[in-house]
C-alpha positions in Angstrom: 66.1 -36.0 128.8 66.8 -32.7 126.6 70.1 -30.4 126.6 67.7 -27.8 128.5 66.4 -30.3 131.2 70.1 -31.5 131.9 71.3 -28.3 132.7 68.6 -27.9 135.0 69.2 -31.2 136.8 70.9 -31.4 140.7 74.5 -32.6 140.5 75.3 -35.0 143.0 78.7 -37.0 143.9 78.7 -40.5 145.2 82.5 -41.7 146.7 82.5 -45.2 146.0 79.9 -45.3 143.1 81.7 -48.8 141.8 80.7 -50.5 144.7 77.9 -52.0 146.0 75.7 -49.6 147.4 77.2 -47.2 144.7 75.8 -48.7 142.1 72.4 -48.8 143.4 72.6 -45.5 144.8 73.5 -44.0 141.2 70.5 -45.7 140.0 68.4 -44.4 142.2 69.2 -40.4 142.2 69.6 -41.0 138.6 65.8 -42.4 138.4 65.1 -38.9 141.0 66.4 -37.0 138.2 70.2 -36.4 139.7 72.7 -36.0 137.2 75.4 -38.1 139.2 79.4 -38.1 138.8 80.9 -40.7 140.9 84.0 -42.0 142.3 85.1 -45.2 141.3 88.2 -47.4 141.5 90.0 -49.0 137.5 87.6 -51.8 136.6 84.4 -51.2 138.2 81.0 -50.8 136.0 79.3 -47.8 136.6 75.4 -47.2 135.7 74.5 -45.9 132.3 73.5 -42.2 132.5 76.4 -42.0 135.2 79.9 -39.9 135.2 82.4 -41.6 136.9 86.0 -40.1 138.5 89.0 -41.2 139.1 89.7 -40.0 142.4 90.9 -41.8 145.5 90.2 -40.5 149.1 93.5 -40.4 149.8 94.9 -38.4 147.5 93.5 -35.1 148.5 94.3 -32.4 145.0 92.4 -35.4 143.0 89.3 -34.8 145.7 89.8 -31.4 145.5 89.7 -31.2 141.6 87.0 -33.7 141.2 84.4 -31.8 143.9 85.6 -28.4 141.9 84.9 -30.0 138.9 81.4 -31.7 140.3 80.1 -28.8 142.1 77.8 -30.9 143.7 74.7 -30.2 145.6 73.9 -33.3 147.1 77.0 -35.8 148.2 76.5 -39.4 149.3 79.8 -40.7 151.3 79.9 -44.5 150.8 83.0 -45.3 149.7 84.9 -47.1 152.7 87.0 -50.1 153.8 83.6 -52.3 154.1 84.7 -55.7 155.7 84.9 -56.5 159.4 87.3 -59.3 158.9 89.4 -57.1 156.8 93.5 -57.9 158.0 94.7 -54.7 156.8 94.0 -52.7 160.2 95.8 -49.7 159.0 94.4 -49.2 155.6 90.9 -49.6 157.6 91.5 -46.7 160.1 93.3 -44.6 157.4 90.4 -44.7 154.8 87.7 -44.8 156.3 89.0 -41.5 159.0 91.9 -39.9 157.0 89.6 -40.1 153.8 86.0 -38.6 155.1 88.5 -36.2 156.4 89.9 -35.0 152.7 86.5 -35.6 151.4 84.7 -32.9 154.4 87.2 -30.7 153.6 87.4 -30.4 149.8 83.7 -29.5 150.2 83.5 -27.1 152.8 86.1 -25.4 150.5 83.4 -24.9 147.5 82.4 -21.7 146.9 78.2 -22.8 147.0 78.2 -25.8 149.9 76.2 -28.6 149.1 73.0 -28.7 150.3 73.1 -31.8 151.8 75.9 -34.6 153.0 75.1 -38.0 153.2 77.7 -39.6 155.8 77.4 -43.7 155.2 78.9 -45.0 159.2 77.5 -48.4 160.7 75.6 -50.4 162.9 78.5 -51.9 164.4 79.4 -49.1 166.1 76.9 -50.0 168.8 78.9 -53.4 168.9 77.3 -55.8 171.8 74.8 -53.7 173.1 72.2 -55.2 175.8 68.8 -53.0 175.0 67.3 -55.4 173.0 65.9 -53.1 169.8 69.0 -50.7 169.5 67.4 -46.6 168.9 69.8 -44.0 168.6 70.3 -43.1 171.9 72.1 -46.7 172.7 75.7 -45.2 173.3 78.4 -47.2 170.9 80.5 -49.4 172.1 82.7 -51.2 169.1 83.9 -54.4 169.4 86.5 -54.5 166.4 88.4 -52.3 164.2 86.3 -51.8 161.7 83.4 -50.6 164.3 86.1 -47.9 165.9 87.0 -46.2 162.4 83.2 -46.1 161.4 82.7 -44.0 164.8 86.2 -42.1 164.6 84.7 -41.4 160.9 81.0 -39.8 162.5 83.6 -37.8 165.3 85.2 -36.5 162.3 82.6 -35.6 160.6 80.7 -33.7 163.7 83.8 -31.8 163.2 82.5 -29.9 160.0 78.8 -29.5 161.1 79.1 -25.6 160.8 80.1 -25.8 157.5 78.1 -28.3 155.9 74.7 -29.9 156.2 75.9 -33.6 157.3 73.8 -36.3 158.0 74.7 -40.0 159.4 73.0 -42.9 158.4 74.3 -45.9 160.4 72.6 -49.0 158.3 72.6 -52.3 159.7 73.1 -55.5 158.0 72.0 -55.0 154.1 72.2 -57.4 151.0 70.9 -58.2 147.3 72.4 -59.3 144.4 75.9 -57.9 143.4 76.7 -57.7 146.9 80.6 -59.3 147.4 80.7 -63.4 148.0 82.7 -62.4 151.0 80.1 -61.3 152.4 77.4 -64.0 154.9 74.5 -63.5 152.5 75.7 -64.0 149.1 77.7 -66.8 150.7 74.7 -68.7 152.1 73.1 -68.5 148.7 75.6 -68.9 146.4 76.1 -72.5 147.9 72.3 -72.7 147.2 72.7 -71.6 143.9 75.2 -74.4 142.6 73.4 -77.1 145.0 76.2 -77.8 147.1 75.1 -79.7 150.0 77.4 -78.7 152.8 78.2 -75.3 154.0 80.7 -74.0 156.6 79.4 -71.4 158.8 80.4 -69.2 161.9 78.0 -69.3 165.2 74.3 -69.8 163.5 72.2 -68.5 166.9 73.9 -64.7 165.9 71.3 -62.4 164.9 71.0 -59.7 162.3 68.5 -57.3 161.1 68.7 -57.2 157.7 67.6 -54.9 154.9 67.4 -55.7 150.7 69.6 -52.9 149.5 67.0 -51.0 147.7 65.7 -50.2 150.6 69.0 -48.9 152.1 69.5 -46.5 149.1 65.9 -45.4 149.4 66.4 -44.3 152.6 69.9 -42.3 151.5 68.4 -40.8 148.9 65.0 -39.7 151.3 67.2 -38.4 153.5 69.3 -36.0 151.3 66.3 -34.8 150.0 65.1 -33.9 153.9 68.7 -32.6 155.1 67.5 -32.9 159.1 71.2 -31.8 159.2 73.4 -33.1 162.6 71.2 -36.2 162.9 72.1 -39.3 162.9 70.1 -42.6 162.0 69.3 -46.3 162.1 68.3 -47.5 158.8 67.2 -50.9 159.2 64.0 -53.5 159.4 63.4 -53.2 162.6 63.3 -57.2 162.2 65.8 -59.8 163.7 66.8 -62.7 161.9 69.3 -65.6 163.1 71.3 -67.9 160.4 68.9 -71.0 161.5 66.2 -69.1 159.8 68.0 -67.8 156.9 69.0 -71.3 156.5 65.6 -72.1 156.6 64.8 -70.0 154.2 66.6 -70.8 151.5 66.0 -74.7 152.0 62.2 -73.8 151.3 63.3 -71.5 148.3 66.0 -74.2 146.9 64.2 -77.0 147.9 66.6 -79.1 149.7 68.5 -78.9 153.0 72.0 -78.2 153.0 74.3 -80.2 155.8 75.8 -76.7 157.9 78.9 -77.6 159.8 79.8 -75.3 162.2 83.8 -74.4 161.8 85.4 -73.1 164.7 88.0 -70.9 162.3 85.1 -68.8 161.2 84.3 -67.8 164.7 85.3 -64.5 165.7 86.5 -63.7 169.1 84.9 -60.0 168.9 81.5 -61.5 167.1 78.9 -59.1 167.7 75.8 -61.3 168.9 72.4 -59.1 168.3 72.3 -56.5 166.3 68.3 -55.3 165.5 67.9 -51.8 165.3 65.2 -49.5 165.9 63.9 -47.2 162.6 61.0 -45.0 164.6 63.5 -41.9 164.0 64.1 -42.3 160.2 60.3 -43.3 159.5 59.4 -40.3 161.3 62.3 -37.9 159.0 61.5 -39.4 156.0 57.8 -41.0 157.0 56.9 -45.3 156.4 58.0 -47.0 153.3 57.3 -50.4 152.3 59.8 -52.6 152.8 61.0 -55.7 150.8 61.0 -58.6 152.7 63.9 -61.0 153.5 62.4 -63.4 151.6 62.1 -61.8 148.9 65.7 -60.6 148.8 66.9 -64.2 149.2 64.7 -65.1 146.4 65.9 -62.3 144.1 69.4 -63.1 144.8 68.8 -67.1 144.8 67.6 -66.6 141.2 70.1 -64.0 140.0 72.5 -66.4 141.0 70.8 -69.6 139.2 70.9 -67.0 135.9 74.7 -66.0 136.6 76.7 -69.2 137.8 80.2 -68.2 139.0 
């Protein structure tokens, strides 16, 4: 890219750019021609051709200074406490709710408002909905503190709709290379990759809608181009997988069957039993896209874990 091309390139700000989703999001936007800035924590690596910013969501002054310096045309808000089982409940609420409010307040003070602000919520807000495949008309029934914090974050975002072109995304479960080993699928893949003969898991009968992280960030990028202001979208595959089916698939990839022990310590009282979404509204907004099959995502993760053992 020449110097004149750089000056003309649209400017993007990603919060949480150093995190799992943020790194893929930054690469996706950079490939689309954006100049990308992003908030990061110390020691986090970021994609090439992006600019890291040391600004915490809870530091109002630093956040405002970052927004003023970048003058973003689009914003993708990913930074959050993202683990359902996080023990620090107060931090979950403060970061996810107050941190989001601080960001939106800073953006609303820009002389020229961004043309799109995407807020990444979570399908966990639906809780134990019993309607089968869940669309955006299903009433939220959050079943844990993480989900409550995300729903509260959505209400905070709606408070700024008169000033900012906000789009809310509710991603269902997704995974890929680089996701923290505390998450379920990376944990299972890691066991197979190192040839472990057994694994302890919780309820094998829960059903989840899994997507590839590359599909998720592609949906986010398309949403900030379409800018369906004030709308909420499920980001999902539309297909449910039980842990039984995930284990069967990985057994075929790895060439052996692992011994599974159901450990009651991992069984959560507020477990969401089934979480499968409808992506019809998303497809209507951004068009149908070719999706990576979960089998291919798992193989990608397995082969990477074999090449880079912990």
